[in-house]
C-alpha positions in Angstrom: -171.8 -18.9 138.4 -171.5 -22.2 136.6 -170.9 -25.6 138.3 -170.0 -28.9 136.7 -170.4 -32.0 138.8 -168.9 -35.2 137.6 -169.8 -38.7 138.7 -169.3 -42.3 137.7 -165.6 -42.8 138.3 -164.3 -45.7 140.2 -162.2 -48.9 140.0 -162.6 -51.3 137.2 -160.6 -54.2 135.8 -158.7 -54.0 132.5 -161.2 -54.5 129.7 -164.1 -53.3 131.8 -166.4 -50.3 131.4 -167.4 -47.2 133.2 -169.9 -44.4 132.4 -169.1 -40.9 133.5 -171.7 -38.2 133.9 -171.4 -34.5 134.2 -174.3 -32.2 135.1 -173.9 -28.5 134.5 -175.9 -25.8 136.5 -176.0 -22.1 136.8 -176.1 -19.3 134.2 -175.7 -21.4 131.0 -176.6 -20.4 127.5 -175.1 -20.6 124.0 -173.1 -23.8 124.7 -170.4 -24.4 122.1 -169.1 -27.7 123.4 -169.1 -30.0 126.4 -166.5 -32.6 126.8 -164.1 -34.7 128.8 -160.4 -34.3 129.4 -158.0 -36.3 131.5 -154.7 -35.5 133.2 -152.1 -37.9 134.6 -149.7 -36.7 137.2 -146.9 -34.6 135.7 -148.6 -34.5 132.3 -150.6 -31.9 130.5 -154.4 -32.2 130.4 -155.5 -33.9 127.2 -158.7 -34.1 125.3 -160.6 -37.3 125.5 -163.8 -36.3 123.7 -166.0 -33.3 123.0 -169.5 -32.9 121.6 -171.2 -29.8 120.2 -174.8 -28.8 120.9 -175.6 -30.2 117.4 -174.0 -33.5 118.5 -170.9 -33.2 116.4 -168.2 -35.3 118.1 -164.4 -35.3 118.4 -162.3 -38.0 120.0 -158.7 -38.6 120.8 -157.2 -41.2 118.5 -156.4 -43.4 121.5 -160.1 -43.8 122.5 -161.8 -44.0 119.1 -164.0 -47.1 118.9 -164.0 -47.6 122.6 -165.4 -44.4 124.1 -168.7 -42.8 123.2 -169.6 -39.2 124.2 -173.2 -38.1 124.3 -175.3 -35.3 125.8 -178.8 -34.5 127.0 -179.3 -30.8 126.2 -182.4 -30.5 128.3 -180.6 -31.7 131.3 -177.3 -29.9 130.4 -175.5 -33.2 131.0 -172.7 -34.9 129.1 -171.8 -38.6 129.3 -168.8 -40.6 128.5 -169.2 -44.3 128.0 -165.8 -46.0 128.3 -165.4 -49.5 127.2 -162.3 -51.8 127.0 -160.5 -49.7 129.5 -156.7 -50.0 129.8 -154.5 -49.6 132.9 -152.7 -46.7 131.4 -156.0 -44.8 131.3 -155.9 -44.6 135.1 -156.1 -40.9 135.9 -158.5 -38.1 136.8 -161.1 -37.2 134.2 -162.5 -33.7 134.0 -165.7 -32.3 132.5 -165.4 -29.2 130.4 -168.0 -26.7 129.2 -167.3 -24.0 126.6 -169.9 -21.3 125.8 -169.7 -19.3 122.6 -169.5 -16.0 124.3 -166.7 -16.8 126.8 -163.2 -17.8 125.9 -162.4 -19.4 129.2 -163.9 -22.8 129.7 -165.5 -24.1 132.9 -164.1 -27.2 134.5 -165.5 -29.8 136.9 -163.6 -31.0 140.0 -162.6 -34.2 138.4 -163.4 -37.9 138.9 -160.9 -40.6 139.4 -160.8 -43.6 137.1 -158.6 -46.5 138.1 -158.1 -49.5 135.8 -156.5 -52.5 137.4 -154.4 -55.0 135.4 
């Protein structure tokens, strides 16, 4: 059993910053990637950023230069530093964990980010 617990969401003004954290626990080995996705109501879940165990990163074009993903392998934790937030980025952010031996990813329960204008 694997659990992902996100924290750090909340309300921030336009242009502000938030730092999301996601701690993974359970039977975890051979991690391929950890990452963050977001899903607005009525829309598909979209990639925000991912990071491999070797710290290779991938970002959505819309967040490049503003968001930074990082991880602590010893703590099995992934972070997302979000700067210069925009109101249209108001939505639920989900943590994601992919292991090399399993095709189905694990998901956290989500954390709400609200950016006021």
